[in-house]
C-alpha positions as semicolon CSV with decimal commas, in nm:
position;residue;x (nm);y (nm);z (nm)
1;M;-1,501;1,467;-0,419
2;L;-1,244;1,331;-0,646
3;L;-1,069;0,995;-0,689
4;T;-0,796;0,946;-0,987
5;I;-0,709;0,566;-1,098
6;T;-0,377;0,600;-1,289
7;T;-0,212;0,257;-1,475
8;T;0,137;0,267;-1,652
9;R;0,109;-0,090;-1,736
10;N;0,080;-0,132;-2,121
11;P;-0,152;-0,001;-2,291
12;A;-0,245;0,187;-2,026
13;T;-0,586;0,223;-2,169
14;D;-0,743;-0,093;-2,145
15;L;-0,803;0,029;-1,788
16;G;-1,086;0,150;-1,978
17;F;-1,207;-0,198;-2,068
18;L;-1,193;-0,268;-1,720
19;L;-1,407;0,012;-1,581
20;H;-1,613;-0,036;-1,853
21;K;-1,609;0,334;-1,955
22;H;-1,455;0,464;-2,266
23;P;-1,181;0,707;-2,221
24;E;-1,298;0,906;-2,473
25;K;-1,634;0,969;-2,352
26;A;-1,764;1,154;-2,038
27;Q;-1,991;0,965;-1,840
28;S;-2,258;1,061;-1,577
29;V;-2,451;0,865;-1,333
30;A;-2,731;0,987;-1,112
31;L;-2,720;0,936;-0,689
32;S;-2,983;1,010;-0,453
33;A;-2,848;1,323;-0,360
34;G;-2,596;1,419;-0,672
35;T;-2,432;1,316;-0,990
36;A;-2,109;1,107;-1,020
37;H;-1,889;1,199;-1,345
38;V;-1,651;0,990;-1,528
39;F;-1,386;1,115;-1,755
40;Y;-1,028;1,031;-1,894
41;P;-0,755;1,376;-1,807
42;E;-0,522;1,153;-1,965
43;A;-0,577;0,838;-2,206
44;A;-0,234;0,714;-2,373
45;P;-0,038;0,390;-2,448
46;D;0,176;0,448;-2,169
47;R;-0,022;0,603;-1,909
48;C;-0,418;0,653;-1,869
49;T;-0,593;0,806;-1,587
50;A;-0,953;0,774;-1,509
51;A;-1,117;1,005;-1,279
52;L;-1,466;1,023;-1,069
53;F;-1,582;1,348;-0,985
54;V;-1,881;1,347;-0,727
55;E;-2,092;1,638;-0,728
56;I;-2,356;1,665;-0,433
57;D;-2,630;1,874;-0,397
58;P;-2,701;2,022;-0,097
59;V;-3,086;1,996;-0,099
60;G;-3,076;1,651;-0,191
61;L;-2,822;1,581;0,058
62;V;-3,093;1,647;0,361
63;R;-3,392;1,580;0,168
64;G;-3,631;1,352;0,365
65;G;-3,437;1,429;0,686
66;G;-3,510;1,676;0,995
67;T;-3,382;2,026;0,987
68;S;-3,100;2,029;1,217
69;L;-2,780;2,231;1,143
70;T;-2,567;1,943;1,111
71;Q;-2,716;1,849;0,772
72;Y;-2,651;2,170;0,624
73;V;-2,332;2,187;0,771
74;N;-2,120;1,896;0,754
75;D;-1,803;1,750;0,500
76;R;-2,016;1,531;0,297
77;P;-1,993;1,699;-0,038
78;Y;-1,618;1,784;0,006
79;A;-1,441;1,492;0,168
80;G;-1,440;1,092;0,030
81;G;-1,641;0,856;0,289
82;S;-1,959;0,672;0,222
83;Y;-2,135;0,866;-0,054
84;L;-1,785;0,831;-0,257
85;A;-1,851;0,484;-0,205
86;V;-2,162;0,502;-0,321
87;A;-2,092;0,670;-0,608
88;L;-1,760;0,419;-0,673
89;R;-2,063;0,130;-0,679
90;A;-2,272;0,335;-0,910
91;A;-1,988;0,414;-1,162
92;F;-1,833;0,078;-1,158
93;T;-2,068;-0,167;-1,102
94;T;-1,919;-0,431;-1,330
95;A;-1,578;-0,363;-1,239
96;L;-1,624;-0,401;-0,905
97;A;-1,797;-0,736;-0,984
98;G;-1,427;-0,857;-1,119
99;R;-1,628;-0,910;-1,493
100;C;-1,520;-0,773;-1,823
101;T;-1,684;-0,942;-2,137
102;A;-1,454;-0,760;-2,400
103;R;-1,147;-0,861;-2,231
104;P;-1,193;-1,087;-1,982
105;E;-0,803;-1,167;-1,939
106;L;-0,776;-0,891;-1,818
107;V;-0,982;-0,955;-1,507
108;D;-0,708;-1,152;-1,337
109;E;-0,424;-0,919;-1,435
110;P;-0,227;-0,739;-1,199
111;F;-0,197;-0,330;-1,327
112;D;0,000;-0,111;-1,164
113;L;-0,192;0,124;-1,015
114;E;-0,185;0,485;-0,848
115;L;-0,518;0,591;-0,664
116;R;-0,520;0,940;-0,579
117;L;-0,803;1,119;-0,323
118;P;-0,688;1,484;-0,265
119;S;-0,927;1,522;0,052
120;L;-1,019;1,190;0,246
121;S;-1,219;1,211;0,595
122;A;-0,969;0,975;0,800
123;R;-1,066;0,937;1,163
124;G;-0,771;0,891;1,388
125;G;-0,555;1,055;1,089
126;A;-0,248;0,921;0,898
127;E;-0,171;0,665;1,148
128;V;-0,527;0,440;1,046
129;V;-0,496;0,504;0,674
130;H;-0,141;0,293;0,681
131;K;-0,332;0,054;0,912
132;L;-0,610;-0,006;0,669
133;F;-0,409;-0,016;0,323
134;E;-0,077;-0,147;0,415
135;P;-0,145;-0,533;0,457
136;L;-0,304;-0,520;0,136
137;G;0,008;-0,457;-0,051
138;W;-0,048;-0,098;-0,107
139;R;0,214;0,190;-0,054
140;V;0,066;0,508;0,163
141;S;0,135;0,811;0,114
142;A;-0,073;1,013;0,360
143;T;-0,070;1,360;0,398
144;P;-0,250;1,532;0,727
145;I;-0,475;1,866;0,557
146;P;-0,428;2,149;0,822
147;L;-0,718;2,282;1,019
148;D;-0,616;2,618;0,842
149;P;-0,300;2,702;0,639
150;Q;-0,321;3,076;0,777
151;F;-0,313;2,911;1,163
152;P;-0,049;2,655;1,189
153;Q;-0,138;2,630;1,526
154;W;-0,486;2,531;1,491
155;G;-0,325;2,176;1,436
156;E;-0,395;1,887;1,193
157;S;-0,750;1,817;1,092
158;R;-0,902;1,470;1,012
159;Y;-0,841;1,473;0,670
160;V;-0,564;1,360;0,429
161;D;-0,466;1,386;0,128
162;L;-0,411;1,006;0,004
163;T;-0,188;0,828;-0,271
164;L;-0,168;0,478;-0,291
165;T;0,032;0,292;-0,520
166;G;0,095;-0,086;-0,599
167;T;-0,002;-0,430;-0,848
168;Q;-0,315;-0,482;-0,767
169;R;-0,639;-0,649;-0,946
170;V;-0,818;-0,349;-1,083
171;A;-1,150;-0,478;-0,932
172;D;-0,968;-0,590;-0,602
173;A;-0,846;-0,166;-0,600
174;L;-1,199;-0,093;-0,633
175;R;-1,362;-0,297;-0,335
176;H;-1,050;-0,185;-0,075
177;L;-1,208;0,127;-0,141
178;Y;-1,527;0,029;-0,130
179;V;-1,500;-0,080;0,201
180;L;-1,251;0,117;0,336
181;L;-1,322;0,462;0,256
182;P;-1,636;0,421;0,457
183;A;-1,449;0,268;0,765
184;L;-1,203;0,546;0,772
185;D;-1,499;0,793;0,759
186;G;-1,664;0,588;1,040
187;D;-1,978;0,762;0,941
188;K;-2,276;0,686;0,702
189;H;-2,534;0,885;0,526
190;Y;-2,789;0,552;0,511
191;W;-2,973;0,342;0,777
192;V;-2,703;0,000;0,869
193;G;-2,852;-0,287;0,860
194;Q;-2,784;-0,653;0,817
195;D;-2,782;-0,631;0,400
196;E;-2,489;-0,355;0,479
197;A;-2,310;-0,617;0,662
198;D;-2,365;-0,831;0,368
199;K;-2,263;-0,563;0,116
200;L;-1,939;-0,573;0,337
201;L;-1,879;-0,964;0,332
202;R;-1,919;-0,972;-0,064
203;A;-1,690;-0,670;-0,115
204;G;-1,473;-0,807;0,135
205;D;-1,465;-1,148;0,034
206;G;-1,073;-1,317;-0,037
207;W;-0,896;-1,027;0,144
208;L;-1,125;-0,887;0,494
209;A;-1,126;-1,227;0,688
210;G;-0,728;-1,228;0,665
211;H;-0,707;-0,850;0,753
212;P;-0,505;-0,799;1,061
213;E;-0,766;-0,513;1,147
214;R;-1,108;-0,665;1,039
215;T;-1,245;-0,597;1,322
216;L;-1,149;-0,222;1,329
217;I;-1,290;-0,223;0,974
218;T;-1,580;-0,431;1,062
219;N;-1,701;-0,223;1,342
220;R;-1,654;0,142;1,189
221;Y;-1,786;0,035;0,820
222;L;-2,095;-0,096;1,012
223;E;-2,123;0,201;1,268
224;R;-2,074;-0,014;1,581
225;R;-2,406;-0,155;1,582
226;R;-2,317;-0,426;1,773
227;P;-2,595;-0,689;1,688
228;V;-2,532;-0,660;1,312
229;V;-2,116;-0,601;1,384
230;A;-2,113;-0,965;1,559
231;Y;-2,301;-1,136;1,257
232;A;-1,993;-0,967;1,040
233;L;-1,688;-1,047;1,241
234;S;-1,913;-1,435;1,294
235;R;-1,889;-1,475;0,901
236;L;-1,515;-1,350;0,914
237;A;-1,440;-1,616;1,147
238;E;-1,587;-1,911;0,981
239;A;-1,404;-1,759;0,662
240;D;-1,111;-1,790;0,857
241;D;-1,185;-2,083;1,045
242;V;-1,095;-1,883;1,385
243;P;-1,337;-1,978;1,635
244;A;-1,658;-1,757;1,671
245;E;-1,634;-1,779;2,077
246;A;-1,289;-1,627;2,027
247;E;-1,380;-1,371;1,762
248;A;-1,632;-1,289;1,996
249;L;-1,431;-1,179;2,296
250;V;-1,233;-0,956;2,048
251;T;-1,554;-0,791;1,906
252;E;-1,636;-0,696;2,280
253;V;-1,279;-0,520;2,347
254;A;-1,292;-0,359;1,994
255;E;-1,628;-0,147;2,105
256;V;-1,446;0,031;2,319
257;T;-1,063;0,047;2,216
258;D;-1,058;-0,041;1,814
259;K;-0,753;-0,277;1,967
260;P;-0,563;-0,510;1,672
261;Q;-0,656;-0,869;1,618
262;S;-0,425;-1,157;1,705
263;L;-0,075;-1,180;1,643
264;A;-0,143;-1,462;1,445
265;S;-0,396;-1,275;1,223
266;Q;-0,116;-0,992;1,188
267;R;0,161;-1,197;1,066
268;H;-0,111;-1,369;0,826
269;G;-0,151;-1,008;0,679
270;S;0,184;-0,860;0,700
271;V;0,322;-1,171;0,522
272;L;0,046;-1,114;0,219
273;A;0,128;-0,763;0,186
274;A;0,508;-0,855;0,116
275;L;0,412;-1,133;-0,127
276;R;0,209;-0,892;-0,322
277;A;0,427;-0,558;-0,273
278;A;0,687;-0,803;-0,454
279;G;0,450;-0,910;-0,694
280;A;0,475;-1,306;-0,631
281;R;0,226;-1,514;-0,859
282;R;0,394;-1,845;-0,761
283;V;0,416;-1,904;-0,377
284;L;0,639;-2,176;-0,168
285;D;0,525;-2,212;0,215
286;L;0,752;-2,423;0,386
287;G;0,674;-2,570;0,678
288;C;0,263;-2,509;0,623
289;G;0,173;-2,666;0,937
290;S;-0,163;-2,770;0,936
291;G;-0,264;-2,487;0,665
292;A;-0,337;-2,171;0,851
293;L;-0,134;-1,956;0,587
294;L;-0,233;-2,171;0,295
295;R;-0,590;-2,108;0,357
296;V;-0,500;-1,701;0,350
297;L;-0,302;-1,773;0,023
298;A;-0,530;-1,935;-0,110
299;K;-0,805;-1,655;-0,135
300;E;-0,591;-1,438;-0,307
301;R;-0,655;-1,436;-0,675
302;S;-0,321;-1,342;-0,768
303;F;-0,126;-1,612;-0,665
304;T;-0,147;-1,852;-0,976
305;E;0,001;-2,149;-0,783
306;I;0,071;-2,200;-0,424
307;V;0,306;-2,496;-0,279
308;G;0,257;-2,622;0,098
309;V;0,547;-2,820;0,211
310;D;0,608;-2,969;0,531
311;V;0,782;-3,297;0,683
312;S;0,482;-3,395;0,890
313;S;0,225;-3,626;0,737
314;S;-0,027;-3,578;0,952
315;A;-0,054;-3,199;0,961
316;L;-0,009;-3,213;0,566
317;S;-0,332;-3,476;0,597
318;I;-0,494;-3,231;0,812
319;A;-0,400;-2,884;0,577
320;E;-0,584;-3,085;0,285
321;K;-0,903;-3,129;0,477
322;R;-0,923;-2,798;0,579
323;L;-0,838;-2,668;0,255
324;K;-1,133;-2,583;-0,057
325;E;-1,209;-2,791;-0,299
326;G;-1,070;-2,738;-0,616
327;S;-0,820;-2,493;-0,435
328;R;-0,504;-2,359;-0,617
329;V;-0,272;-2,525;-0,352
330;T;-0,034;-2,858;-0,348
331;L;0,063;-3,045;-0,061
332;R;0,433;-3,197;-0,059
333;Q;0,589;-3,385;0,232
334;S;0,974;-3,279;0,274
335;A;1,220;-3,183;0,523
336;L;1,331;-2,815;0,471
337;T;1,657;-2,857;0,552
338;Y;1,693;-3,150;0,249
339;A;1,713;-2,989;-0,090
340;D;1,458;-3,062;-0,318
341;P;1,511;-2,938;-0,691
342;A;1,153;-2,978;-0,740
343;L;1,106;-2,667;-0,510
344;A;1,316;-2,432;-0,771
345;G;1,225;-2,190;-0,998
346;Y;0,871;-2,001;-0,733
347;D;0,883;-1,646;-0,687
348;A;0,873;-1,634;-0,333
349;A;0,923;-1,862;-0,045
350;V;0,752;-1,787;0,324
351;L;0,920;-1,962;0,634
352;M;0,686;-1,844;0,902
353;E;0,740;-1,902;1,250
354;V;0,961;-2,233;1,124
355;V;1,339;-2,139;1,139
356;E;1,287;-2,177;1,548
357;H;1,145;-2,538;1,546
358;V;1,475;-2,629;1,379
359;D;1,843;-2,747;1,578
360;E;2,070;-2,440;1,533
361;E;2,297;-2,690;1,381
362;R;2,081;-2,801;1,123
363;L;2,041;-2,414;1,017
364;P;2,356;-2,421;0,735
365;A;2,132;-2,712;0,578
366;L;1,825;-2,541;0,584
367;E;2,020;-2,251;0,415
368;H;2,117;-2,414;0,177
369;A;1,803;-2,585;0,058
370;V;1,555;-2,280;0,052
371;F;1,816;-1,989;-0,040
372;G;2,091;-2,225;-0,252
373;V;1,895;-2,451;-0,441
374;A;1,526;-2,337;-0,437
375;A;1,634;-1,999;-0,463
376;P;1,336;-1,826;-0,515
377;R;1,345;-1,458;-0,587
378;T;1,145;-1,319;-0,269
379;V;1,224;-1,531;0,064
380;L;0,971;-1,453;0,403
381;V;1,108;-1,548;0,727
382;T;0,932;-1,450;1,070
383;T;1,030;-1,573;1,414
384;P;0,940;-1,472;1,783
385;N;1,163;-1,171;1,900
386;A;1,255;-1,332;2,231
387;E;1,292;-0,951;2,411
388;Y;0,951;-0,957;2,391
389;N;0,902;-1,259;2,567
390;R;0,919;-1,054;2,906
391;L;0,583;-0,904;2,826
392;F;0,337;-1,233;2,826
393;E;0,237;-1,258;3,207
394;F;0,150;-1,623;3,092
395;L;0,518;-1,712;3,007
396;P;0,764;-1,783;3,324
397;T;1,110;-1,664;3,288
398;G;1,330;-1,805;3,059
399;H;1,085;-1,987;2,894
400;F;1,036;-2,034;2,521
401;R;0,664;-1,951;2,357
402;H;0,605;-2,302;2,214
403;A;0,766;-2,611;2,359
404;D;0,891;-2,761;2,022
405;H;1,115;-2,433;1,977
406;R;1,496;-2,499;1,975
407;F;1,564;-2,151;2,066
408;E;1,410;-1,806;2,009
409;W;1,618;-1,503;1,889
410;T;1,678;-1,124;1,988
411;R;1,647;-0,860;1,733
412;A;2,046;-0,889;1,725
413;E;2,068;-1,247;1,679
414;F;1,821;-1,229;1,429
415;R;1,974;-1,012;1,194
416;A;2,327;-1,118;1,237
417;W;2,145;-1,474;1,130
418;A;1,974;-1,319;0,834
419;D;2,286;-1,079;0,724
420;G;2,507;-1,361;0,676
421;V;2,254;-1,531;0,507
422;A;2,192;-1,243;0,259
423;T;2,582;-1,188;0,223
424;R;2,626;-1,582;0,128
425;R;2,337;-1,642;-0,101
426;G;2,306;-1,311;-0,315
427;Y;2,013;-1,160;-0,140
428;D;1,954;-0,793;-0,002
429;V;1,758;-0,801;0,319
430;R;1,541;-0,594;0,507
431;Y;1,332;-0,605;0,860
432;L;0,982;-0,527;0,966
433;P;0,775;-0,529;1,268
434;I;0,473;-0,732;1,349
435;G;0,231;-0,655;1,638
436;P;0,224;-0,381;1,862
437;E;0,576;-0,244;1,938
438;D;0,724;-0,199;2,291
439;Q;0,997;0,080;2,350
440;E;1,220;-0,140;2,473
441;S;1,134;-0,472;2,344
442;G;1,091;-0,422;1,979
443;P;0,759;-0,611;1,793
444;P;0,628;-0,934;1,941
445;T;0,719;-1,114;1,625
446;Q;1,009;-1,002;1,383
447;L;0,996;-1,026;0,982
448;A;1,309;-1,015;0,740
449;V;1,228;-0,963;0,370
450;F;1,490;-1,139;0,114
451;T;1,551;-1,013;-0,175
452;T;1,792;-1,189;-0,492
453;Q;2,037;-0,860;-0,558
454;K;1,936;-0,956;-0,915
455;E;1,585;-0,825;-0,851
456;V;1,681;-0,539;-0,645
457;A;1,905;-0,413;-0,952
458;A;1,622;-0,474;-1,201
């Protein structure tokens, strides 16, 4: 098994400080059934690569177990899964914990990273790999590996050649791998109990609770052991302020179908992924309401400043109570249709399910306040897709999803508005779906990502 971690952040050899492995020395760590080796194929100021190579002892692999054929004939020595996750923890214990005594300032610095796993076990194939990594801000290239190149008619195997690229804290990148490698494989080489659920919660702290596929990840990581899964999901529900009974209902469904979580959770995950991809550090949540998204943003260590803005003082009061003491979040009362120069200079602004609450004749004022005065480098706007409403059984024909909605746009209407804003204000805009897409009606939620043309050119 092989994992490589590459950075081009200058000086790239600072990666050695964070991994606690010197680029000029090869080091080995003993495992229960083999050895993990760490070495650096390249270590220059402009590019540095650390490699984790795991050798599995076939005899040690089956020692202590029965003599079934599957113990001897399996993919464990060759494809990334739970053994590679164990090796990751053994080789990079301090890095996973986010500690660096020699250079503590590096711990919270996002690095431009490329992770490569040439052979990864992924039940569900490349589609599941995308679902698990992309909400965390990774750009995913997952190439399916054929069962046999000489017999293409046999089709593809469940293994992929995976490359992840993105800007992440090194500790976060390692934690993502530590949790998601076994989740993709869906099988472990050791007993899963409550202590394993506690390990999952520790490694997933700050990102798993807000992941749109947390139920799928938890079920697979814990091998669908119902009591352990229920315990972990209840703890994650507490962290995300989701009612435990609602989470339990999701769990019952996911036991059989691996269905995704609520649309609200998927919106949070998509927004968080877009902010990470934009490299945002200072973020505005415009129309933050009672703080559902703010709680997700507050768990992201890469955000140095978060400001929630809403016209409702009562909603801000609720948000203040729900945020943890010592949070980096600042709350500000203001109407989004009024220009506020104090909101200028931020990296990104989010309007999540906000524009549809504004009277259409007031949208030019919102456009001026957000894109003209605040003018962040990136603006994210999500809004319901009116075409999808016909698929909601509880929603009468012709009705909006919320009593306070002033309108709900079709995909064409949303694009017409967003394209006009982008043209007038010097932004480029692209569109992304949120939630399960219907062939005719599209996704339930539509997302527009605005980026200043100066930023695009840079």
